[in-house]
All heavy atoms as an XYZ file, in Angstrom:
885
protein
N      63.293    118.496     88.747
C      62.472    119.660     88.872
C      63.327    120.929     88.660
O      64.378    121.136     89.207
C      61.669    119.769     90.124
C      60.717    120.894     90.218
S      59.848    120.795     91.830
C      59.562    122.587     92.013
N      62.761    121.950     87.877
C      63.498    123.123     87.564
C      63.379    124.063     88.797
O      62.351    124.177     89.331
C      62.921    123.814     86.316
C      63.564    125.100     86.059
C      64.869    125.120     85.363
C      63.105    126.284     86.340
C      65.426    126.294     85.012
C      63.622    127.520     86.096
C      64.866    127.513     85.398
O      65.418    128.666     85.080
N      64.528    124.669     89.213
C      64.525    125.677     90.225
C      65.067    126.998     89.762
O      66.029    126.985     88.967
C      65.215    125.108     91.500
O      65.243    126.144     92.454
C      66.653    124.683     91.117
N      64.475    128.067     90.173
C      64.902    129.439     89.829
C      66.109    129.905     90.609
O      66.789    130.827     90.208
C      63.788    130.437     89.933
C      62.534    130.068     89.161
C      61.316    129.815     89.793
C      62.497    130.103     87.807
C      60.179    129.570     89.175
C      61.378    129.814     87.137
C      60.188    129.523     87.766
O      58.985    129.289     87.113
N      66.307    129.173     91.746
C      67.244    129.698     92.710
C      68.623    130.165     92.162
O      69.069    131.211     92.608
C      67.396    128.631     93.823
C      67.904    129.091     95.161
C      67.868    128.051     96.139
O      66.706    127.410     96.363
O      68.934    127.753     96.671
N      69.191    129.403     91.348
C      70.560    129.692     90.907
C      70.578    130.121     89.359
O      71.583    130.076     88.754
C      71.380    128.452     91.023
C      71.635    128.134     92.553
C      72.316    129.157     93.316
O      73.250    129.811     92.788
O      71.974    129.437     94.450
N      69.449    130.526     88.855
C      69.352    130.900     87.434
C      69.844    132.373     87.310
O      68.901    133.230     87.278
C      67.983    130.588     86.933
C      67.894    130.666     85.307
O      68.838    131.317     84.761
O      66.989    130.014     84.888
N      71.067    132.494     87.152
C      71.579    133.918     86.955
C      71.177    134.645     85.697
O      70.968    135.858     85.725
C      73.155    133.931     87.065
C      73.601    133.358     88.414
N      73.472    134.047     89.635
C      74.214    132.195     88.757
C      73.945    133.416     90.535
N      74.436    132.273     90.066
N      70.981    133.880     84.653
C      70.530    134.400     83.423
C      69.165    134.927     83.460
O      68.725    135.999     83.056
C      70.675    133.412     82.269
C      72.141    133.089     81.875
O      72.987    133.859     82.273
O      72.298    132.071     81.183
N      68.231    134.129     84.173
C      66.879    134.562     84.327
C      66.815    135.866     85.203
O      66.068    136.765     84.901
C      66.045    133.506     85.064
C      64.617    133.778     85.390
C      63.883    134.057     84.050
C      64.012    132.553     86.105
N      67.642    135.863     86.212
C      67.771    137.102     87.024
C      68.153    138.319     86.221
O      67.590    139.416     86.377
C      68.694    136.858     88.220
C      68.698    137.992     89.231
C      69.529    137.660     90.464
C      69.399    138.797     91.494
N      70.051    138.376     92.707
N      69.164    138.150     85.427
C      69.702    139.225     84.622
C      68.638    139.725     83.655
O      68.472    140.972     83.559
C      70.861    138.647     83.779
C      71.838    139.660     83.342
C      72.939    138.853     82.702
C      74.222    139.830     82.434
N      75.338    139.052     81.865
N      67.916    138.805     82.937
C      66.781    139.222     82.045
C      65.678    139.961     82.791
O      65.179    141.035     82.481
C      66.326    138.084     81.235
C      65.107    138.380     80.451
C      67.414    137.608     80.284
N      65.267    139.377     83.880
C      64.237    139.909     84.758
C      64.515    141.214     85.265
O      63.707    142.135     85.237
N      65.719    141.438     85.843
C      66.044    142.709     86.421
C      66.259    143.747     85.282
O      65.824    144.942     85.503
C      67.284    142.642     87.254
C      67.201    141.894     88.500
C      68.497    141.823     89.243
C      66.173    142.511     89.466
N      66.683    143.311     84.172
C      66.871    144.345     83.112
C      65.485    144.872     82.695
O      65.283    146.024     82.455
C      67.499    143.750     81.907
C      67.983    144.665     80.825
C      69.055    145.620     81.329
O      70.027    145.242     81.889
O      68.904    146.870     80.996
N      64.545    143.901     82.582
C      63.169    144.363     82.225
C      62.541    145.184     83.348
O      61.754    146.138     83.098
C      62.209    143.216     81.934
C      62.482    142.525     80.530
C      61.692    141.200     80.464
C      62.068    143.534     79.462
N      62.763    144.833     84.655
C      62.239    145.479     85.762
C      62.647    146.908     85.802
O      61.822    147.816     86.089
C      62.647    144.760     86.991
C      62.040    145.355     88.332
S      62.694    144.620     89.917
C      62.082    142.975     89.744
N      63.897    147.144     85.441
C      64.530    148.496     85.568
C      64.576    149.196     84.189
O      65.259    150.255     84.024
C      65.823    148.515     86.272
C      65.748    148.084     87.662
C      66.284    146.891     88.079
C      65.037    148.767     88.610
C      66.233    146.484     89.394
C      64.993    148.417     89.954
C      65.544    147.259     90.344
N      63.912    148.696     83.227
C      63.910    149.217     81.910
C      63.289    150.576     81.698
O      62.272    150.787     82.267
C      63.247    148.288     80.947
C      63.450    148.437     79.381
C      64.898    148.200     79.006
C      62.535    147.499     78.634
N      63.973    151.485     81.139
C      63.476    152.870     80.940
C      63.194    153.060     79.395
O      63.824    152.390     78.548
C      64.377    153.907     81.380
O      65.653    153.778     80.740
C      64.659    153.811     82.898
N      62.226    153.878     79.049
C      61.953    154.051     77.680
C      63.139    154.497     76.723
O      63.174    154.258     75.621
C      60.905    155.155     77.596
C      60.228    155.079     78.953
C      61.378    154.656     79.848
N      64.195    155.072     77.412
C      65.372    155.480     76.665
C      66.148    154.253     76.147
O      66.925    154.412     75.135
C      66.362    156.317     77.499
C      65.723    157.693     77.956
C      64.801    157.573     79.195
O      65.080    156.707     80.044
O      63.742    158.327     79.200
N      65.925    153.109     76.762
C      66.744    151.906     76.362
C      66.074    151.149     75.186
O      66.746    150.136     74.800
C      66.885    151.044     77.580
C      67.800    151.588     78.629
C      68.028    150.606     79.728
C      68.897    151.103     80.861
N      69.017    150.138     81.948
N      64.866    151.479     74.807
C      64.352    150.693     73.647
C      63.727    151.653     72.630
O      63.453    152.767     72.961
C      63.209    149.669     74.125
C      62.181    150.212     75.101
C      61.062    150.788     74.555
C      62.282    150.101     76.443
C      59.974    151.222     75.355
C      61.280    150.583     77.296
C      60.100    151.102     76.745
O      59.144    151.569     77.551
N      63.654    151.147     71.346
C      63.285    152.005     70.275
C      61.748    152.154     70.059
O      61.308    153.102     69.509
C      63.878    151.381     69.021
C      65.365    151.441     69.105
O      65.914    152.363     69.738
O      66.025    150.597     68.471
N      60.909    151.231     70.485
C      59.516    151.198     70.190
C      58.690    151.414     71.478
O      59.091    150.980     72.532
C      59.122    149.794     69.577
C      57.815    149.898     68.884
N      56.658    149.673     69.581
C      57.452    150.084     67.642
C      55.701    149.754     68.748
N      56.150    149.944     67.515
N      57.626    152.199     71.369
C      56.869    152.575     72.561
C      56.184    151.384     73.270
O      55.895    151.429     74.442
C      55.821    153.549     72.195
C      54.724    152.988     71.224
C      53.721    154.077     70.812
O      54.148    155.289     70.601
O      52.591    153.739     70.687
N      56.025    150.264     72.472
C      55.413    149.065     73.073
C      56.357    148.252     73.958
O      55.929    147.294     74.707
C      54.767    148.116     72.006
C      53.482    148.768     71.424
O      52.937    149.628     72.148
O      53.237    148.485     70.260
N      57.668    148.518     73.812
C      58.576    147.774     74.725
C      59.864    147.440     73.982
O      60.247    148.142     72.967
N      60.564    146.426     74.355
C      61.871    146.005     73.844
C      61.724    144.651     73.196
O      60.951    143.817     73.596
C      62.932    146.013     74.931
C      64.330    145.877     74.412
C      62.583    144.907     76.016
C      65.361    146.104     75.469
N      62.475    144.442     72.106
C      62.416    143.137     71.447
C      63.504    142.277     72.066
O      64.378    142.749     72.839
C      62.796    143.273     69.946
O      64.157    143.716     69.843
C      61.886    144.218     69.164
N      63.359    140.936     71.877
C      64.237    140.020     72.473
C      65.718    140.289     71.942
O      66.619    140.078     72.677
C      63.832    138.645     72.124
N      65.822    140.718     70.701
C      67.185    141.029     70.110
C      67.786    142.123     70.740
O      68.960    142.083     71.202
C      67.076    141.293     68.598
C      68.370    141.787     68.039
C      66.513    140.012     67.901
N      67.057    143.206     71.110
C      67.580    144.426     71.807
C      68.002    144.005     73.217
O      69.017    144.368     73.719
C      66.520    145.531     71.900
C      66.214    146.144     70.530
C      65.118    147.163     70.620
O      64.043    146.821     71.163
O      65.229    148.313     70.181
N      67.078    143.257     73.860
C      67.255    142.765     75.233
C      68.574    141.913     75.295
O      69.363    141.979     76.171
C      66.081    142.029     75.857
C      66.127    141.655     77.182
C      66.349    142.884     78.164
C      64.842    140.921     77.632
N      68.740    141.023     74.307
C      69.867    140.127     74.180
C      71.141    140.960     74.243
O      72.013    140.612     74.888
C      69.776    139.261     73.010
O      70.931    138.497     72.762
N      71.251    142.038     73.449
C      72.386    142.899     73.399
C      72.575    143.621     74.725
O      73.687    143.772     75.193
C      72.273    143.938     72.228
C      72.285    143.285     70.896
C      72.021    144.366     69.794
C      71.889    143.628     68.511
N      71.463    144.586     67.448
N      71.505    144.070     75.410
C      71.680    144.711     76.686
C      72.233    143.874     77.793
O      73.062    144.327     78.536
C      70.356    145.221     77.097
C      69.848    146.632     76.604
C      68.429    146.898     77.212
C      70.828    147.742     77.084
N      71.772    142.590     77.774
C      72.257    141.694     78.952
C      73.416    140.835     78.507
O      73.949    140.073     79.254
C      71.007    140.812     79.382
C      70.046    141.643     80.036
C      70.474    139.947     78.301
N      73.781    140.965     77.184
C      75.020    140.184     76.702
C      74.857    138.668     76.938
O      75.670    137.993     77.435
C      76.233    140.734     77.425
C      77.578    140.285     76.680
O      77.407    140.122     75.417
O      78.624    140.078     77.289
N      73.659    138.221     76.472
C      73.389    136.802     76.412
C      72.910    136.433     75.062
O      72.398    137.170     74.306
C      72.263    136.465     77.443
C      72.593    136.600     78.927
C      71.295    136.475     79.773
C      73.568    135.612     79.353
N      73.035    135.056     74.705
C      72.613    134.623     73.325
C      71.106    134.809     73.254
O      70.329    134.676     74.241
C      73.010    133.161     73.330
C      74.099    133.049     74.377
C      73.713    133.975     75.475
N      70.657    135.102     72.138
C      69.166    135.336     71.812
C      68.317    134.174     72.315
O      67.273    134.406     72.858
C      68.972    135.589     70.328
C      67.573    135.902     69.934
C      66.975    137.136     70.666
C      67.525    136.149     68.434
N      68.777    132.937     71.990
C      67.913    131.803     72.372
C      67.716    131.672     73.899
O      66.675    131.317     74.359
C      68.418    130.454     71.747
C      69.848    130.158     72.139
O      70.672    131.019     72.337
O      70.103    128.870     72.367
N      68.779    132.026     74.584
C      68.720    132.041     76.149
C      67.753    133.076     76.556
O      66.848    132.809     77.469
C      70.104    132.223     76.774
C      69.994    132.426     78.223
C      71.038    131.112     76.377
N      67.880    134.271     76.044
C      66.962    135.354     76.396
C      65.443    134.983     76.044
O      64.572    135.231     76.905
C      67.384    136.728     75.653
C      66.286    137.709     75.869
C      68.674    137.142     76.134
N      65.212    134.415     74.912
C      63.870    134.012     74.565
C      63.250    132.938     75.585
O      62.090    133.050     75.965
C      63.806    133.406     73.133
C      63.848    134.501     72.125
C      63.833    133.881     70.709
C      63.817    134.927     69.636
N      63.688    134.400     68.320
N      64.109    132.034     75.972
C      63.680    131.017     76.985
C      63.376    131.683     78.263
O      62.326    131.397     78.913
C      64.724    129.970     77.200
C      64.899    129.025     76.063
C      65.986    128.049     76.304
C      66.338    127.210     75.047
N      67.501    126.381     75.231
N      64.167    132.601     78.771
C      63.921    133.350     79.924
C      62.718    134.250     79.873
O      61.999    134.358     80.887
C      65.181    134.136     80.407
C      66.438    133.367     80.531
C      66.336    132.086     81.345
C      67.612    131.310     81.292
N      67.482    130.021     82.013
N      62.465    134.849     78.829
C      61.313    135.708     78.540
C      60.093    134.830     78.635
O      59.001    135.250     79.312
C      61.307    136.364     77.240
C      62.299    137.573     77.118
C      62.405    138.028     75.711
C      61.805    138.663     78.027
N      60.122    133.653     78.171
C      58.927    132.745     78.224
C      58.648    132.266     79.640
O      57.495    132.101     80.002
C      59.123    131.541     77.215
C      58.797    131.945     75.809
O      57.886    132.708     75.582
N      59.511    131.417     74.918
N      59.622    132.069     80.418
C      59.502    131.701     81.843
C      58.809    132.813     82.581
O      57.845    132.750     83.305
C      60.832    131.389     82.454
C      61.421    130.060     81.976
C      60.682    131.314     84.072
C      62.892    129.804     82.415
N      59.349    134.127     82.363
C      58.672    135.325     82.954
C      57.278    135.439     82.456
O      56.400    135.878     83.214
C      59.570    136.532     82.662
C      60.905    136.513     83.279
C      61.823    137.660     82.702
C      60.887    136.569     84.735
N      56.986    135.198     81.175
C      55.633    135.310     80.577
C      54.680    134.361     81.284
O      53.565    134.710     81.595
C      55.698    135.121     79.119
C      54.323    135.312     78.439
C      54.435    135.003     77.007
C      53.041    134.999     76.418
N      53.124    134.341     75.086
N      55.185    133.126     81.531
C      54.366    132.066     82.153
C      53.967    132.431     83.590
O      52.915    132.099     84.055
C      55.092    130.627     82.181
C      55.146    130.120     80.846
C      56.104    128.900     80.831
O      56.542    128.430     81.945
O      56.379    128.339     79.831
N      54.826    133.263     84.264
C      54.550    133.759     85.563
C      53.730    135.089     85.531
O      53.472    135.636     86.584
C      55.831    133.937     86.355
C      56.548    132.688     86.732
C      55.698    132.105     87.896
C      56.513    130.990     88.572
N      55.831    130.569     89.805
N      53.414    135.508     84.390
C      52.616    136.825     84.198
C      53.327    138.087     84.712
O      52.588    138.965     85.238
C      51.231    136.626     84.786
C      50.373    135.746     84.051
O      50.459    135.618     82.742
N      49.505    134.955     84.781
N      54.625    138.070     84.710
C      55.316    139.314     85.092
C      55.959    140.068     83.963
O      56.503    141.120     84.214
C      56.306    138.989     86.259
C      57.319    138.023     85.909
C      55.543    138.556     87.533
C      58.455    137.965     86.905
N      55.700    139.591     82.809
C      56.047    140.296     81.647
C      54.885    140.307     80.658
O      54.162    139.255     80.564
C      57.335    139.887     80.809
C      58.618    140.122     81.734
C      57.212    138.492     80.356
N      54.630    141.309     79.874
C      53.687    141.382     78.934
C      54.343    141.390     77.511
O      55.464    141.923     77.390
C      52.851    142.669     79.021
C      52.073    142.807     80.294
C      51.162    144.019     80.278
N      51.798    145.251     79.749
C      52.300    146.277     80.485
N      52.249    146.101     81.811
N      52.771    147.360     80.027
N      53.614    140.863     76.564
C      54.111    140.830     75.198
C      53.103    141.407     74.295
O      51.877    141.168     74.392
C      54.549    139.393     74.789
C      53.371    138.421     74.732
C      55.231    139.365     73.367
N      53.513    142.253     73.335
C      52.719    142.897     72.302
C      53.282    142.551     70.983
O      54.455    142.539     70.791
C      52.600    144.372     72.509
C      51.700    144.940     73.454
C      51.531    146.394     73.410
C      50.480    146.970     74.252
N      50.340    148.382     74.126
N      52.396    142.377     70.048
C      52.825    142.060     68.716
C      53.144    140.634     68.509
O      53.143    139.764     69.359
N      53.419    140.411     67.188
C      53.734    139.034     66.838
C      55.190    138.886     66.136
O      55.890    138.094     66.531
C      52.697    138.435     65.929
C      52.760    136.930     65.760
O      53.416    136.252     66.540
N      52.183    136.386     64.671
N      55.387    139.850     65.216
C      56.660    139.797     64.489
C      57.153    141.217     64.248
O      56.703    141.785     63.273
C      56.537    138.981     63.206
C      57.933    138.657     62.716
O      58.936    138.791     63.346
N      57.873    138.176     61.430
N      57.911    141.870     65.041
C      58.556    141.299     66.249
C      57.619    141.433     67.467
O      56.708    142.214     67.498
C      59.772    142.181     66.403
C      59.316    143.519     65.918
C      58.427    143.201     64.782
N      58.026    140.682     68.523
C      57.338    140.744     69.747
C      58.012    141.788     70.681
O      59.257    141.929     70.697
C      57.382    139.415     70.489
C      56.548    138.364     69.883
C      56.636    137.050     70.709
C      55.836    136.021     70.058
N      55.819    134.647     70.775
N      57.166    142.697     71.346
C      57.718    143.612     72.233
C      57.451    143.206     73.679
O      56.295    142.931     73.948
C      57.076    144.998     71.883
C      57.461    145.506     70.500
C      56.644    145.444     69.509
C      58.810    146.026     70.350
C      57.034    145.857     68.288
C      59.132    146.601     69.077
C      58.251    146.434     68.046
O      58.661    146.856     66.806
N      58.404    143.323     74.551
C      58.255    142.860     75.919
C      58.379    143.939     76.861
O      59.265    144.890     76.787
C      59.389    141.798     76.207
C      59.408    140.602     75.240
C      60.005    140.586     74.115
C      58.840    139.353     75.534
N      59.806    139.340     73.532
C      59.015    138.595     74.368
C      57.994    138.912     76.560
C      58.562    137.245     74.241
C      57.635    137.569     76.481
C      57.875    136.822     75.337
N      57.532    143.926     77.877
C      57.592    144.954     79.059
C      57.304    144.256     80.302
O      56.534    143.216     80.447
C      56.481    146.057     78.830
C      56.863    147.157     77.921
C      55.685    148.180     77.799
C      58.045    147.924     78.442
N      57.862    144.737     81.353
C      57.740    144.234     82.737
C      56.344    144.624     83.219
O      55.880    145.744     83.006
C      58.784    144.748     83.627
C      58.870    144.075     85.002
C      59.441    142.831     85.092
C      58.281    144.708     86.153
C      59.482    142.209     86.350
C      58.411    144.070     87.393
C      58.923    142.802     87.464
N      55.566    143.720     83.876
C      54.322    143.991     84.394
C      54.399    144.261     85.859
O      54.242    143.245     86.688
C      53.348    142.891     84.113
C      51.919    143.263     84.310
O      51.645    144.036     85.234
O      51.036    142.768     83.635
N      54.563    145.391     86.333
C      54.787    145.809     87.737
C      53.537    145.397     88.549
O      53.675    144.876     89.655
C      55.002    147.274     87.812
C      55.294    147.715     89.301
C      56.639    147.251     89.736
O      57.644    147.171     88.921
O      56.809    147.050     90.942
N      52.375    145.509     88.015
C      51.076    145.289     88.679
C      51.076    143.777     89.157
O      50.886    143.439     90.301
C      49.953    145.593     87.815
C      48.643    145.313     88.440
C      48.004    146.282     89.314
C      47.937    144.135     88.150
C      46.759    146.004     89.796
C      46.672    143.949     88.714
C      46.073    144.777     89.536
O      44.805    144.558     90.084
N      51.302    142.904     88.101
C      51.301    141.430     88.416
C      52.442    141.038     89.354
O      52.378    140.125     90.146
C      51.272    140.579     87.203
C      49.934    140.669     86.494
O      48.956    140.865     87.137
N      49.926    140.298     85.236
N      53.589    141.690     89.152
C      54.813    141.385     89.952
C      54.469    141.637     91.501
O      54.859    140.871     92.333
C      55.990    142.156     89.512
C      57.242    141.865     90.308
C      57.822    140.556     90.272
C      57.768    142.776     91.237
C      59.049    140.240     91.026
C      58.865    142.523     91.963
C      59.567    141.237     91.881
N      53.817    142.765     91.720
C      53.445    143.153     93.135
C      52.525    142.220     93.728
O      52.410    142.141     94.987
C      52.909    144.619     93.183
C      54.021    145.644     92.853
C      55.134    145.736     93.788
O      54.970    145.525     94.964
N      56.336    146.050     93.319
N      51.782    141.514     92.909
C      50.696    140.646     93.424
C      51.167    139.160     93.482
O      50.458    138.277     93.924
C      49.528    140.710     92.535
C      48.689    141.843     93.026
C      47.914    142.590     91.932
N      47.312    143.795     92.411
C      47.967    144.959     92.639
N      49.232    145.004     92.402
N      47.408    146.093     93.018
N      52.488    138.928     93.235
C      53.025    137.622     93.312
C      53.096    137.202     94.797
O      53.268    137.973     95.730
C      54.422    137.515     92.705
C      54.370    137.444     91.221
S      56.121    137.226     90.571
C      56.306    135.478     90.760
N      53.058    135.886     94.983
C      53.240    135.264     96.309
C      54.701    135.602     96.810
O      55.660    135.333     96.073
C      53.032    133.781     96.314
C      53.066    133.106     97.663
O      53.339    133.828     98.680
O      53.024    131.860     97.720
N      54.798    136.121     97.968
C      56.187    136.533     98.464
C      57.099    135.268     98.642
O      58.289    135.453     98.808
C      56.052    137.310     99.664
C      55.452    138.733     99.483
C      55.368    139.548    100.663
O      55.950    139.168    101.767
O      54.761    140.610    100.651
N      56.564    134.144     98.707
C      57.324    132.886     98.826
C      57.624    132.202     97.502
O      58.357    131.216     97.539
C      56.557    131.899     99.784
C      56.460    132.361    101.200
O      57.384    133.142    101.628
O      55.384    132.102    101.837
N      57.159    132.795     96.425
C      57.454    132.255     95.070
C      58.887    132.392     94.811
O      59.590    133.363     95.055
C      56.625    133.109     94.033
C      56.765    132.461     92.690
O      57.823    132.602     92.013
O      55.700    131.825     92.241
N      59.485    131.291     94.267
C      60.908    131.295     93.988
C      61.397    132.280     93.089
O      62.449    132.912     93.207
C      61.310    129.911     93.364
C      61.449    128.775     94.271
C      61.967    127.536     93.541
O      63.172    127.442     93.310
O      61.083    126.687     93.274
N      60.557    132.628     91.966
C      60.968    133.659     91.023
C      60.871    135.049     91.680
O      61.814    135.878     91.471
C      60.067    133.552     89.868
C      60.351    134.562     88.704
C      61.823    134.389     88.252
C      59.343    134.380     87.567
N      59.865    135.251     92.476
C      59.788    136.508     93.250
C      61.010    136.793     94.112
O      61.554    137.775     94.118
C      58.491    136.566     94.108
C      58.329    137.848     94.797
C      57.690    138.992     94.181
C      58.640    137.996     96.087
C      57.425    140.117     94.775
C      58.444    139.187     96.815
C      57.895    140.269     96.159
N      61.368    135.728     94.802
C      62.628    135.742     95.689
C      63.797    136.047     94.949
O      64.680    136.764     95.318
C      62.686    134.539     96.558
C      61.610    134.319     97.523
C      61.659    132.964     98.195
C      61.577    135.415     98.629
N      63.945    135.366     93.759
C      65.170    135.543     92.920
C      65.267    136.990     92.424
O      66.263    137.594     92.522
C      65.044    134.629     91.698
C      66.167    134.748     90.596
C      67.467    134.165     91.182
C      65.765    134.129     89.262
N      64.124    137.623     91.948
C      64.187    138.958     91.460
C      64.307    139.993     92.528
O      64.636    141.097     92.304
C      62.932    139.208     90.566
C      62.876    138.443     89.287
C      61.571    138.684     88.584
C      64.095    138.659     88.482
N      63.936    139.605     93.852
C      64.090    140.531     94.910
C      65.412    140.402     95.726
O      65.494    141.084     96.686
C      62.873    140.416     95.800
S      61.375    141.011     95.106
N      66.221    139.512     95.382
C      67.515    139.353     96.111
C      68.514    140.302     95.368
O      69.092    139.973     94.333
C      67.995    137.924     96.186
O      68.320    137.533     94.871
N      68.820    141.340     96.008
C      69.643    142.421     95.411
C      71.069    142.401     95.952
O      71.825    143.337     95.744
C      69.070    143.813     95.676
C      67.670    143.961     95.038
C      66.592    144.424     95.816
C      67.497    143.779     93.706
C      65.325    144.580     95.197
C      66.190    143.936     93.127
C      65.182    144.403     93.896
N      71.440    141.341     96.622
C      72.811    141.281     97.230
C      73.927    141.427     96.183
O      74.934    142.128     96.512
C      73.024    139.990     98.038
C      72.096    139.925     99.214
O      71.564    140.934     99.698
O      71.846    138.714     99.564
N      73.788    140.790     95.102
C      74.860    140.845     94.041
C      74.499    141.702     92.870
O      75.107    141.582     91.826
C      75.132    139.397     93.593
C      73.890    138.746     92.976
O      72.806    139.265     93.253
O      74.105    137.713     92.265
N      73.592    142.654     93.025
C      73.244    143.509     91.920
C      73.892    144.855     91.976
O      74.004    145.553     92.898
C      71.642    143.703     91.996
C      71.220    144.768     90.904
C      70.886    142.432     91.942
N      74.419    145.202     90.729
C      75.079    146.490     90.573
C      74.076    147.478     89.947
O      73.827    147.440     88.754
C      76.320    146.333     89.710
C      76.997    147.649     89.426
O      76.744    148.644     90.132
O      77.814    147.695     88.418
N      73.464    148.303     90.797
C      72.490    149.212     90.401
C      72.950    150.326     89.454
O      72.141    150.941     88.705
C      71.762    149.854     91.557
C      70.800    148.911     92.236
C      71.152    148.269     93.415
C      69.588    148.590     91.619
C      70.271    147.363     93.979
C      68.681    147.563     92.244
C      69.061    147.070     93.451
N      74.204    150.505     89.352
C      74.813    151.417     88.428
C      74.519    151.059     87.038
O      74.427    151.861     86.094
C      76.261    151.682     88.607
C      76.585    152.350     89.899
O      75.782    153.070     90.397
O      77.780    152.205     90.436
N      74.316    149.753     86.773
C      73.998    149.238     85.436
C      72.587    149.732     85.024
O      72.390    149.960     83.889
C      73.954    147.741     85.539
C      73.452    147.051     84.337
C      73.475    145.512     84.451
N      72.838    144.869     83.312
C      73.443    144.644     82.177
N      74.576    145.178     81.913
N      72.803    144.104     81.187
N      71.751    149.969     85.955
C      70.314    150.349     85.658
C      70.016    151.844     85.815
O      69.114    152.371     85.139
C      69.313    149.621     86.437
C      69.564    148.159     86.409
C      70.057    147.356     87.517
C      69.350    147.340     85.293
C      70.308    146.034     87.480
C      69.550    146.002     85.244
C      69.988    145.378     86.374
O      70.287    144.052     86.304
N      70.802    152.519     86.674
C      70.505    153.904     86.879
C      71.779    154.660     86.770
O      72.885    154.299     87.045
C      69.992    154.080     88.306
C      68.856    153.372     88.645
C      68.916    152.205     89.477
C      67.598    153.682     88.176
C      67.764    151.550     89.782
C      66.431    152.959     88.470
C      66.539    151.857     89.337
N      71.614    155.968     86.211
C      72.789    156.953     86.226
C      72.427    157.982     87.144
O      71.376    158.591     87.067
C      73.020    157.482     84.765
O      71.800    157.978     84.243
N      73.346    158.233     88.038
C      73.108    159.262     89.138
C      73.759    160.660     88.800
O      74.720    160.714     88.107
C      73.731    158.777     90.437
C      73.089    157.411     90.933
C      73.868    156.241     90.610
C      71.897    157.384     91.497
C      73.279    155.002     91.015
C      71.342    156.097     91.845
C      72.093    154.979     91.628
O      71.526    153.761     92.020
């Protein structure tokens, strides 16, 4: 059985989308998998797999077909079960460097 607990790549992709600001992507509908892949420094196929996991949990939205634009869905994320493994993964900030997402 697949567990999210130690999936650092999933956490990296999820947090990048969670803290994504419009300045980081070129299109108003969101970010493409290629752009996201460059931001998180992961191979494109890995990013696409992680995006699909997040999409299945309804915490990312996708617009378009070619290319697809991805955005974090804060509304659905806030309504997730607090005991959900993915929710717990994205909410464990112990090893997160927030300077990556914010400039003070």
